[in-house]
ChimeraX commands (.cxc) that place a marker at each C-alpha (Angstrom):
marker #1 position 0.00,0.00,0.00 radius 0.5
marker #1 position 1.43,3.36,-1.06 radius 0.5
marker #1 position 1.47,5.91,1.76 radius 0.5
marker #1 position 3.15,9.24,2.49 radius 0.5
marker #1 position 3.35,10.62,6.03 radius 0.5
marker #1 position 4.72,13.97,7.15 radius 0.5
marker #1 position 5.82,15.08,10.59 radius 0.5
marker #1 position 5.36,17.16,12.57 radius 0.5
marker #1 position 1.77,18.04,11.67 radius 0.5
marker #1 position 2.39,21.62,12.81 radius 0.5
marker #1 position 5.36,23.52,14.13 radius 0.5
marker #1 position 5.87,26.81,15.96 radius 0.5
marker #1 position 9.38,28.17,15.82 radius 0.5
marker #1 position 11.15,31.40,16.68 radius 0.5
marker #1 position 12.19,33.60,13.76 radius 0.5
marker #1 position 15.86,33.07,12.90 radius 0.5
marker #1 position 15.96,29.48,14.17 radius 0.5
marker #1 position 16.38,26.41,11.97 radius 0.5
marker #1 position 13.75,23.71,11.55 radius 0.5
marker #1 position 13.37,20.32,9.89 radius 0.5
marker #1 position 10.28,18.65,8.42 radius 0.5
marker #1 position 10.16,14.90,7.80 radius 0.5
marker #1 position 8.49,12.79,5.13 radius 0.5
marker #1 position 8.25,8.98,5.20 radius 0.5
marker #1 position 6.80,7.01,2.31 radius 0.5
marker #1 position 6.08,3.47,1.16 radius 0.5
marker #1 position 5.58,4.30,-2.53 radius 0.5
marker #1 position 7.05,1.67,-4.84 radius 0.5
marker #1 position 8.39,1.71,-7.49 radius 0.5
marker #1 position 9.73,5.17,-6.61 radius 0.5
marker #1 position 9.97,7.85,-9.33 radius 0.5
marker #1 position 10.56,11.17,-7.57 radius 0.5
marker #1 position 9.88,13.17,-4.43 radius 0.5
marker #1 position 8.87,16.83,-4.39 radius 0.5
marker #1 position 8.60,19.38,-1.61 radius 0.5
marker #1 position 6.13,22.24,-2.05 radius 0.5
marker #1 position 5.44,25.38,-0.05 radius 0.5
marker #1 position 1.86,26.64,0.01 radius 0.5
marker #1 position 0.96,30.04,1.42 radius 0.5
marker #1 position -2.61,30.49,2.71 radius 0.5
marker #1 position -4.98,31.20,-0.17 radius 0.5
marker #1 position -2.35,30.54,-2.84 radius 0.5
marker #1 position -1.25,27.64,-5.00 radius 0.5
marker #1 position 1.71,25.42,-4.09 radius 0.5
marker #1 position 5.23,26.46,-5.16 radius 0.5
marker #1 position 7.78,23.75,-5.94 radius 0.5
marker #1 position 10.86,23.94,-3.70 radius 0.5
marker #1 position 12.67,20.84,-4.97 radius 0.5
marker #1 position 12.36,17.67,-7.04 radius 0.5
marker #1 position 14.52,14.69,-6.09 radius 0.5
marker #1 position 15.08,11.43,-7.93 radius 0.5
marker #1 position 16.33,8.08,-6.62 radius 0.5
marker #1 position 20.00,8.94,-7.20 radius 0.5
marker #1 position 19.97,12.32,-5.42 radius 0.5
marker #1 position 20.67,12.60,-1.68 radius 0.5
marker #1 position 20.74,16.37,-1.17 radius 0.5
marker #1 position 19.41,19.42,-2.97 radius 0.5
marker #1 position 19.85,23.07,-2.02 radius 0.5
marker #1 position 17.45,25.90,-2.85 radius 0.5
marker #1 position 18.42,29.07,-1.00 radius 0.5
marker #1 position 17.69,28.51,2.70 radius 0.5
marker #1 position 15.98,25.19,1.95 radius 0.5
marker #1 position 17.92,21.92,2.01 radius 0.5
marker #1 position 16.14,18.71,1.04 radius 0.5
marker #1 position 17.60,15.28,1.69 radius 0.5
marker #1 position 16.46,11.90,0.41 radius 0.5
marker #1 position 17.34,8.41,1.59 radius 0.5
marker #1 position 15.75,6.07,-0.93 radius 0.5
marker #1 position 16.82,2.98,1.05 radius 0.5
marker #1 position 14.93,3.97,4.22 radius 0.5
marker #1 position 12.27,5.83,2.17 radius 0.5
marker #1 position 12.70,9.07,4.12 radius 0.5
marker #1 position 13.14,12.69,3.16 radius 0.5
marker #1 position 13.66,15.84,5.18 radius 0.5
marker #1 position 13.30,19.53,4.43 radius 0.5
marker #1 position 15.60,21.75,6.48 radius 0.5
marker #1 position 14.90,25.48,6.64 radius 0.5
marker #1 position 17.82,27.64,7.77 radius 0.5
marker #1 position 17.33,30.99,9.56 radius 0.5
marker #1 position 13.55,30.96,9.39 radius 0.5
marker #1 position 11.70,34.13,8.44 radius 0.5
marker #1 position 8.12,35.25,8.94 radius 0.5
marker #1 position 7.54,34.57,5.23 radius 0.5
marker #1 position 8.28,30.86,5.87 radius 0.5
marker #1 position 4.94,30.57,7.68 radius 0.5
marker #1 position 3.09,28.25,5.28 radius 0.5
marker #1 position 2.03,24.67,4.62 radius 0.5
marker #1 position 4.79,22.37,3.37 radius 0.5
marker #1 position 3.76,19.37,1.29 radius 0.5
marker #1 position 5.75,16.25,0.44 radius 0.5
marker #1 position 4.59,14.53,-2.77 radius 0.5
marker #1 position 5.96,11.14,-3.85 radius 0.5
marker #1 position 5.38,9.90,-7.39 radius 0.5
marker #1 position 5.40,6.23,-8.32 radius 0.5
marker #1 position 7.04,4.96,-11.47 radius 0.5
marker #1 position 4.34,3.56,-13.74 radius 0.5
marker #1 position 5.17,0.18,-15.20 radius 0.5
marker #1 position 3.91,-0.78,-18.67 radius 0.5
marker #1 position 0.36,-2.05,-18.69 radius 0.5
marker #1 position -0.73,-0.30,-15.47 radius 0.5
marker link #1:1,2 radius 0.2
marker link #1:2,3 radius 0.2
marker link #1:3,4 radius 0.2
marker link #1:4,5 radius 0.2
marker link #1:5,6 radius 0.2
marker link #1:6,7 radius 0.2
marker link #1:7,8 radius 0.2
marker link #1:8,9 radius 0.2
marker link #1:9,10 radius 0.2
marker link #1:10,11 radius 0.2
marker link #1:11,12 radius 0.2
marker link #1:12,13 radius 0.2
marker link #1:13,14 radius 0.2
marker link #1:14,15 radius 0.2
marker link #1:15,16 radius 0.2
marker link #1:16,17 radius 0.2
marker link #1:17,18 radius 0.2
marker link #1:18,19 radius 0.2
marker link #1:19,20 radius 0.2
marker link #1:20,21 radius 0.2
marker link #1:21,22 radius 0.2
marker link #1:22,23 radius 0.2
marker link #1:23,24 radius 0.2
marker link #1:24,25 radius 0.2
marker link #1:25,26 radius 0.2
marker link #1:26,27 radius 0.2
marker link #1:27,28 radius 0.2
marker link #1:28,29 radius 0.2
marker link #1:29,30 radius 0.2
marker link #1:30,31 radius 0.2
marker link #1:31,32 radius 0.2
marker link #1:32,33 radius 0.2
marker link #1:33,34 radius 0.2
marker link #1:34,35 radius 0.2
marker link #1:35,36 radius 0.2
marker link #1:36,37 radius 0.2
marker link #1:37,38 radius 0.2
marker link #1:38,39 radius 0.2
marker link #1:39,40 radius 0.2
marker link #1:40,41 radius 0.2
marker link #1:41,42 radius 0.2
marker link #1:42,43 radius 0.2
marker link #1:43,44 radius 0.2
marker link #1:44,45 radius 0.2
marker link #1:45,46 radius 0.2
marker link #1:46,47 radius 0.2
marker link #1:47,48 radius 0.2
marker link #1:48,49 radius 0.2
marker link #1:49,50 radius 0.2
marker link #1:50,51 radius 0.2
marker link #1:51,52 radius 0.2
marker link #1:52,53 radius 0.2
marker link #1:53,54 radius 0.2
marker link #1:54,55 radius 0.2
marker link #1:55,56 radius 0.2
marker link #1:56,57 radius 0.2
marker link #1:57,58 radius 0.2
marker link #1:58,59 radius 0.2
marker link #1:59,60 radius 0.2
marker link #1:60,61 radius 0.2
marker link #1:61,62 radius 0.2
marker link #1:62,63 radius 0.2
marker link #1:63,64 radius 0.2
marker link #1:64,65 radius 0.2
marker link #1:65,66 radius 0.2
marker link #1:66,67 radius 0.2
marker link #1:67,68 radius 0.2
marker link #1:68,69 radius 0.2
marker link #1:69,70 radius 0.2
marker link #1:70,71 radius 0.2
marker link #1:71,72 radius 0.2
marker link #1:72,73 radius 0.2
marker link #1:73,74 radius 0.2
marker link #1:74,75 radius 0.2
marker link #1:75,76 radius 0.2
marker link #1:76,77 radius 0.2
marker link #1:77,78 radius 0.2
marker link #1:78,79 radius 0.2
marker link #1:79,80 radius 0.2
marker link #1:80,81 radius 0.2
marker link #1:81,82 radius 0.2
marker link #1:82,83 radius 0.2
marker link #1:83,84 radius 0.2
marker link #1:84,85 radius 0.2
marker link #1:85,86 radius 0.2
marker link #1:86,87 radius 0.2
marker link #1:87,88 radius 0.2
marker link #1:88,89 radius 0.2
marker link #1:89,90 radius 0.2
marker link #1:90,91 radius 0.2
marker link #1:91,92 radius 0.2
marker link #1:92,93 radius 0.2
marker link #1:93,94 radius 0.2
marker link #1:94,95 radius 0.2
marker link #1:95,96 radius 0.2
marker link #1:96,97 radius 0.2
marker link #1:97,98 radius 0.2
marker link #1:98,99 radius 0.2
marker link #1:99,100 radius 0.2
view
C-alpha cells in the first residue's frame, strides 16, 4: 500500500531558528519526491524535485535530503523568516510500469 506521512503536523518556531520537516513514504516503485510550499490562499510552489539517485538538494535557505533505502526525506529550513509561515507538502510519485 502506497502511503506518504509527514511530521510534525504543525510547528511553531522562533524567527531566525532552523527547523526540519520529515516525510516517510512506502511508494514503490519510486519515481521522484517533491517538496512544495503553500501560502494560505495561494497555490503550491515547488521547492525541490529529487530522484532516486539524489541525496541532497539546495534551494536558497531550503535543504532537502532523500534516503531512498529507508524511504525518508527531510526539508531543512535555515534561519527561518516570517515569510516561511506556510504549509509544506511532500509529494511522492510512483514509477508507472507498462500495462498499469
